PLY file of the C-alpha trace (Angstrom):
ply
format ascii 1.0
element vertex 388
property float x
property float y
property float z
element edge 387
property int vertex1
property int vertex2
end_header
-7.28 -26.95 24.11
-8.08 -25.75 20.54
-5.22 -26.15 18.10
-4.75 -22.38 17.58
-4.71 -21.67 21.31
-2.20 -24.48 21.89
0.05 -23.13 19.14
-0.10 -19.63 20.58
0.70 -20.92 24.08
3.68 -22.87 22.80
5.06 -19.89 20.92
4.14 -17.27 23.55
7.65 -15.87 24.21
8.35 -15.45 20.49
4.90 -14.02 19.83
5.31 -11.39 22.52
8.62 -10.26 21.03
7.26 -10.22 17.48
4.03 -8.38 18.32
5.98 -5.65 20.11
6.83 -4.33 16.64
3.44 -4.99 15.05
2.55 -3.37 11.75
0.84 -0.02 11.22
-2.96 0.17 11.31
-4.90 -1.11 8.32
-7.85 0.88 7.01
-11.24 0.59 5.42
-11.95 3.24 2.79
-14.96 5.29 1.70
-15.04 7.62 -1.30
-16.89 10.89 -1.79
-17.42 13.35 -4.64
-19.93 16.21 -4.74
-22.22 16.55 -7.79
-20.31 18.41 -10.53
-21.68 21.53 -12.28
-23.99 20.90 -15.26
-22.21 19.51 -18.33
-18.89 19.33 -16.48
-16.83 16.82 -14.55
-14.36 17.15 -11.73
-10.70 17.37 -12.67
-9.67 16.93 -9.05
-11.46 16.17 -5.75
-9.79 15.96 -2.34
-10.45 16.05 1.38
-8.33 18.66 3.13
-9.56 18.44 6.75
-11.67 16.11 8.92
-13.46 16.62 12.24
-13.81 14.07 15.03
-17.34 13.26 13.81
-15.95 12.65 10.29
-17.24 15.80 8.62
-15.04 16.65 5.66
-13.79 19.80 4.04
-13.64 18.92 0.34
-12.11 20.94 -2.48
-13.09 20.17 -6.07
-11.80 21.62 -9.35
-13.90 21.48 -12.52
-12.45 20.27 -15.83
-13.54 23.25 -17.96
-12.70 26.52 -16.23
-10.62 24.93 -13.43
-12.68 26.77 -10.83
-12.06 25.53 -7.31
-15.12 25.01 -5.10
-15.25 24.08 -1.39
-17.82 21.78 0.21
-18.65 20.69 3.75
-19.63 17.02 3.76
-21.88 15.75 6.57
-21.76 11.93 6.92
-24.93 11.92 9.05
-27.03 13.34 6.22
-24.66 12.37 3.36
-24.96 15.90 1.98
-22.48 18.32 0.42
-22.94 21.95 1.49
-21.27 24.43 -0.90
-19.09 26.94 0.96
-19.39 30.46 -0.53
-15.65 31.15 -0.27
-12.34 29.35 -0.80
-12.20 27.29 2.39
-8.81 26.60 3.96
-9.53 24.77 7.24
-12.19 22.97 9.30
-12.55 22.34 13.04
-15.08 20.58 15.27
-18.40 22.37 15.38
-18.10 22.55 12.42
-16.15 25.81 12.11
-14.79 26.71 8.66
-12.48 29.52 7.57
-11.23 30.79 4.25
-11.06 33.73 1.87
-12.60 35.24 -1.25
-11.88 38.05 -3.72
-14.05 41.18 -3.59
-15.06 43.39 -6.53
-11.70 45.18 -6.29
-9.91 41.81 -6.50
-8.72 42.16 -2.91
-8.60 39.20 -0.53
-11.19 39.16 2.27
-11.54 36.59 5.07
-14.61 34.57 6.04
-15.60 32.43 9.01
-18.53 30.00 8.76
-19.84 29.42 12.28
-21.38 26.11 13.42
-24.91 27.53 12.95
-24.13 28.28 9.30
-23.92 32.06 9.64
-20.97 33.89 8.10
-18.56 36.37 9.65
-16.83 38.78 7.25
-13.44 40.06 8.41
-11.99 43.35 7.20
-8.22 44.04 6.98
-6.40 45.46 9.99
-5.05 48.29 7.82
-8.52 49.71 7.29
-7.97 50.77 3.68
-9.84 49.46 0.64
-6.58 48.26 -0.87
-5.51 46.27 2.21
-6.02 42.51 2.18
-6.82 39.77 4.70
-7.00 35.96 4.53
-7.97 33.23 7.02
-5.76 30.14 7.11
-6.71 27.96 10.08
-9.25 27.35 12.87
-9.16 25.38 16.13
-11.64 23.48 18.28
-11.88 26.44 20.68
-13.67 28.61 18.13
-10.65 30.69 17.07
-9.21 31.49 13.66
-5.86 32.84 12.44
-4.51 34.31 9.23
-2.70 37.32 7.84
-3.58 40.89 6.93
-1.88 43.99 5.62
-1.60 47.24 7.53
0.49 50.42 7.23
3.60 48.47 8.30
3.27 45.53 5.92
1.98 42.05 6.69
0.74 41.10 10.15
-0.76 37.90 11.54
-4.03 37.95 13.47
-6.24 35.84 15.72
-10.05 36.01 15.89
-12.77 34.73 18.17
-16.40 35.72 18.59
-15.82 37.50 21.92
-12.62 39.47 21.26
-12.95 39.92 17.51
-9.90 40.44 15.33
-6.60 40.98 17.18
-3.06 41.40 15.79
-0.39 38.92 16.89
1.98 41.61 18.08
3.85 42.04 21.37
7.04 43.49 22.82
8.83 40.46 21.31
7.81 41.54 17.81
5.03 40.34 15.59
4.12 37.46 13.39
3.59 38.42 9.77
1.73 35.27 8.73
-0.18 32.66 10.77
-0.61 29.22 9.22
-1.92 26.98 12.03
-3.37 27.17 15.55
-3.94 24.57 18.29
-6.70 24.52 20.91
-4.52 26.49 23.37
-4.14 29.37 20.88
-0.49 28.60 20.14
0.18 29.66 16.57
2.68 28.48 13.95
3.65 31.13 11.42
6.36 33.48 10.19
8.13 36.21 12.15
9.14 39.64 10.81
12.08 38.10 8.95
9.80 35.46 7.32
11.38 32.73 9.46
9.14 30.01 10.87
8.19 30.57 14.50
5.82 29.54 17.29
3.67 32.24 18.92
3.12 31.34 22.59
1.15 34.03 24.46
3.22 36.86 23.00
6.56 35.04 22.98
8.00 34.31 19.54
10.03 31.08 19.44
12.09 30.43 16.26
11.77 26.93 14.79
15.21 26.88 13.21
16.44 26.24 9.68
16.59 23.23 7.36
17.64 23.11 3.72
18.20 26.29 1.73
15.09 28.34 2.44
11.98 28.94 4.47
9.95 26.52 6.53
6.21 26.53 5.81
4.31 25.29 8.90
1.12 23.41 8.03
-0.28 22.15 11.35
0.26 22.23 15.12
-1.26 19.76 17.59
-2.11 20.19 21.27
1.32 18.88 22.29
2.84 21.86 20.38
4.29 19.60 17.68
4.53 21.40 14.34
4.79 19.85 10.88
5.10 21.31 7.40
7.48 21.56 4.49
10.79 23.23 3.73
12.76 23.94 0.59
15.61 21.49 0.19
16.89 23.05 -3.05
15.59 25.68 -5.51
13.14 23.17 -6.97
12.22 20.67 -4.27
10.49 20.32 -0.90
10.77 17.95 2.03
8.72 17.54 5.21
9.72 18.56 8.73
8.66 17.94 12.33
9.41 20.35 15.19
8.89 19.91 18.93
10.41 21.76 21.87
13.37 23.05 19.87
14.08 19.80 18.01
13.72 20.24 14.23
13.86 17.05 12.14
13.48 15.99 8.50
10.71 13.37 8.15
12.32 11.18 5.52
10.82 10.00 2.24
9.67 7.05 0.13
12.14 7.78 -2.65
13.43 10.72 -4.71
11.03 13.65 -5.08
8.99 16.11 -3.06
7.60 15.35 0.40
4.85 17.30 2.19
3.51 16.99 5.75
-0.08 18.32 5.91
-1.45 17.53 9.36
-0.68 15.99 12.77
-3.13 14.74 15.40
-2.72 14.73 19.18
-1.34 11.17 19.08
1.53 12.41 16.91
0.39 10.66 13.71
1.38 12.74 10.68
-0.15 12.64 7.19
0.87 14.14 3.88
2.22 13.16 0.48
5.45 11.98 -1.12
6.59 11.22 -4.63
7.00 7.52 -5.41
8.46 6.84 -8.86
7.42 10.34 -9.98
3.83 9.87 -8.80
2.32 11.42 -5.63
1.26 8.98 -2.92
-0.54 9.54 0.38
1.73 9.02 3.38
1.31 8.29 7.08
4.23 8.83 9.47
4.27 6.64 12.60
7.04 7.42 15.09
8.78 9.38 12.34
8.71 6.52 9.81
6.88 7.19 6.51
4.37 4.60 5.23
2.67 4.56 1.84
-1.04 4.47 2.69
-1.73 2.57 -0.53
-0.12 -0.43 1.21
-2.56 -0.18 4.12
-5.76 -0.79 2.14
-6.96 -3.82 0.22
-4.76 -4.28 -2.90
-7.83 -4.95 -5.06
-9.75 -1.87 -3.86
-9.40 0.04 -7.14
-8.04 3.06 -5.27
-4.88 5.12 -5.74
-4.34 7.39 -2.73
-2.42 10.45 -3.89
-2.42 12.86 -0.95
-3.52 12.83 2.70
-4.78 16.23 3.81
-6.05 15.72 7.36
-6.24 13.33 10.31
-8.57 13.51 13.33
-8.14 12.41 16.94
-9.61 8.98 16.11
-6.96 8.35 13.47
-9.35 8.76 10.51
-7.61 10.21 7.48
-8.97 12.20 4.56
-7.31 13.13 1.30
-7.26 13.05 -2.47
-7.25 9.98 -4.68
-8.79 8.21 -7.62
-11.17 5.28 -7.69
-10.96 3.28 -10.93
-9.57 6.46 -12.52
-12.23 8.84 -11.18
-11.09 11.64 -8.84
-12.58 11.33 -5.36
-12.04 12.38 -1.77
-11.63 9.58 0.74
-11.89 8.69 4.41
-9.65 5.97 5.81
-10.89 4.44 9.07
-8.53 2.26 11.14
-9.67 -1.33 11.32
-8.71 -4.19 13.59
-5.27 -5.47 12.57
-6.42 -9.09 12.62
-9.27 -8.42 10.15
-6.79 -8.64 7.28
-9.38 -8.89 4.51
-11.44 -6.02 5.97
-14.77 -7.85 6.00
-15.56 -7.01 9.64
-14.90 -10.52 11.00
-11.76 -12.29 12.21
-11.70 -15.84 10.93
-9.73 -18.35 8.86
-10.12 -16.24 5.72
-8.01 -13.50 7.28
-5.20 -15.97 8.02
-5.34 -17.45 4.51
-5.43 -13.97 2.93
-2.42 -12.93 4.97
-0.52 -16.11 4.00
-1.21 -15.39 0.35
0.05 -11.80 0.71
3.12 -13.07 2.59
3.90 -15.63 -0.13
3.59 -12.87 -2.76
5.82 -10.58 -0.68
3.19 -7.82 -0.69
4.13 -4.79 1.46
1.02 -5.27 3.62
2.43 -8.64 4.81
5.61 -7.12 6.27
3.83 -7.23 9.61
6.73 -6.09 11.80
7.90 -3.41 9.35
11.50 -4.59 9.13
11.52 -4.62 5.28
11.92 -8.41 5.33
9.53 -11.30 4.80
10.21 -14.13 7.23
8.75 -16.15 10.08
8.67 -13.12 12.37
5.93 -11.62 10.20
3.91 -14.84 10.49
4.36 -14.96 14.25
3.43 -11.31 14.71
0.31 -11.68 12.60
-0.67 -14.90 14.37
-0.45 -13.08 17.72
-2.82 -10.36 16.50
-5.11 -12.90 14.80
-5.37 -15.04 17.93
-6.20 -11.93 20.01
-9.08 -11.04 17.69
-10.71 -7.60 17.71
-12.00 -5.54 20.62
0 1
1 2
2 3
3 4
4 5
5 6
6 7
7 8
8 9
9 10
10 11
11 12
12 13
13 14
14 15
15 16
16 17
17 18
18 19
19 20
20 21
21 22
22 23
23 24
24 25
25 26
26 27
27 28
28 29
29 30
30 31
31 32
32 33
33 34
34 35
35 36
36 37
37 38
38 39
39 40
40 41
41 42
42 43
43 44
44 45
45 46
46 47
47 48
48 49
49 50
50 51
51 52
52 53
53 54
54 55
55 56
56 57
57 58
58 59
59 60
60 61
61 62
62 63
63 64
64 65
65 66
66 67
67 68
68 69
69 70
70 71
71 72
72 73
73 74
74 75
75 76
76 77
77 78
78 79
79 80
80 81
81 82
82 83
83 84
84 85
85 86
86 87
87 88
88 89
89 90
90 91
91 92
92 93
93 94
94 95
95 96
96 97
97 98
98 99
99 100
100 101
101 102
102 103
103 104
104 105
105 106
106 107
107 108
108 109
109 110
110 111
111 112
112 113
113 114
114 115
115 116
116 117
117 118
118 119
119 120
120 121
121 122
122 123
123 124
124 125
125 126
126 127
127 128
128 129
129 130
130 131
131 132
132 133
133 134
134 135
135 136
136 137
137 138
138 139
139 140
140 141
141 142
142 143
143 144
144 145
145 146
146 147
147 148
148 149
149 150
150 151
151 152
152 153
153 154
154 155
155 156
156 157
157 158
158 159
159 160
160 161
161 162
162 163
163 164
164 165
165 166
166 167
167 168
168 169
169 170
170 171
171 172
172 173
173 174
174 175
175 176
176 177
177 178
178 179
179 180
180 181
181 182
182 183
183 184
184 185
185 186
186 187
187 188
188 189
189 190
190 191
191 192
192 193
193 194
194 195
195 196
196 197
197 198
198 199
199 200
200 201
201 202
202 203
203 204
204 205
205 206
206 207
207 208
208 209
209 210
210 211
211 212
212 213
213 214
214 215
215 216
216 217
217 218
218 219
219 220
220 221
221 222
222 223
223 224
224 225
225 226
226 227
227 228
228 229
229 230
230 231
231 232
232 233
233 234
234 235
235 236
236 237
237 238
238 239
239 240
240 241
241 242
242 243
243 244
244 245
245 246
246 247
247 248
248 249
249 250
250 251
251 252
252 253
253 254
254 255
255 256
256 257
257 258
258 259
259 260
260 261
261 262
262 263
263 264
264 265
265 266
266 267
267 268
268 269
269 270
270 271
271 272
272 273
273 274
274 275
275 276
276 277
277 278
278 279
279 280
280 281
281 282
282 283
283 284
284 285
285 286
286 287
287 288
288 289
289 290
290 291
291 292
292 293
293 294
294 295
295 296
296 297
297 298
298 299
299 300
300 301
301 302
302 303
303 304
304 305
305 306
306 307
307 308
308 309
309 310
310 311
311 312
312 313
313 314
314 315
315 316
316 317
317 318
318 319
319 320
320 321
321 322
322 323
323 324
324 325
325 326
326 327
327 328
328 329
329 330
330 331
331 332
332 333
333 334
334 335
335 336
336 337
337 338
338 339
339 340
340 341
341 342
342 343
343 344
344 345
345 346
346 347
347 348
348 349
349 350
350 351
351 352
352 353
353 354
354 355
355 356
356 357
357 358
358 359
359 360
360 361
361 362
362 363
363 364
364 365
365 366
366 367
367 368
368 369
369 370
370 371
371 372
372 373
373 374
374 375
375 376
376 377
377 378
378 379
379 380
380 381
381 382
382 383
383 384
384 385
385 386
386 387
């Protein structure tokens, strides 16, 4: 019997217990930045949404006029398509929504359909001075947002067949819609500007945390909602809601915390302040993880914000690579491939041992905030299992 196999067999009971609390997924990283305007550079570049085929919605801000431009990145062709409006969300298709300002400086909503054609949405109020904005799309071809009418603000839902419809029923109406899942359940604000779930005409309050409003950011197909809330007059924290249970998502230290997106597996991404600097965060089972600890330490990257996560667990966001602003995609890799070279071999074990000796966060394999033999045993179990 090979030495490794014999060791694993001898330690099997301990390995099983240790691997039951194995570490979070590690990631490979790719960076992207669209070509900047002539004689300018990008001040900021970030991915805000990602489809299941890894298309990205990217927002870039130039360093001269601070204009914000949206792009749709296609990994198959490696091209950046400029979006002729301020894009806010992306769904499979790809379907893009967003808003722009008309000649009267009034907000108008746009939908970019999968064939590239544009749909222009007019306000529900019908007057030139009314406004409308699109905030989110789903994989069923629907979009939601807000508009003004003669009674104030009102949320709406759109699809190609039914057109623009107000989210109003005998239960009341939503005034703003921030997110929609594939079953057309909508997270937004009710008439009192309190966070609520719209479920086929029923308005379900989310509850209250902190000292002010909840801002929903995303809802998955299990009806889990994440977003941010005001914890004091100057700060924000992240929340998670499901079936009446409203919870704070914790932090990585003092400072603001934002939850941006949640996938159908319940993985949440966002950002949190760490020593007064923003860092991209992944929540697994409600526990926040600094995504900078889940990539190679020598990568040259600083991951500042995670804007979206798809059903495959790929994450996009905003960061810098050797000081240059770039959007990124993180792709989960096999746990045992510790050095990320695509192969599981002795180098992975030696690299892990070095990280464990240096007490690097990536070597806390069982996530108990300690460095001991349990980390070695848990890693050895994964390493001996190899990759699928």
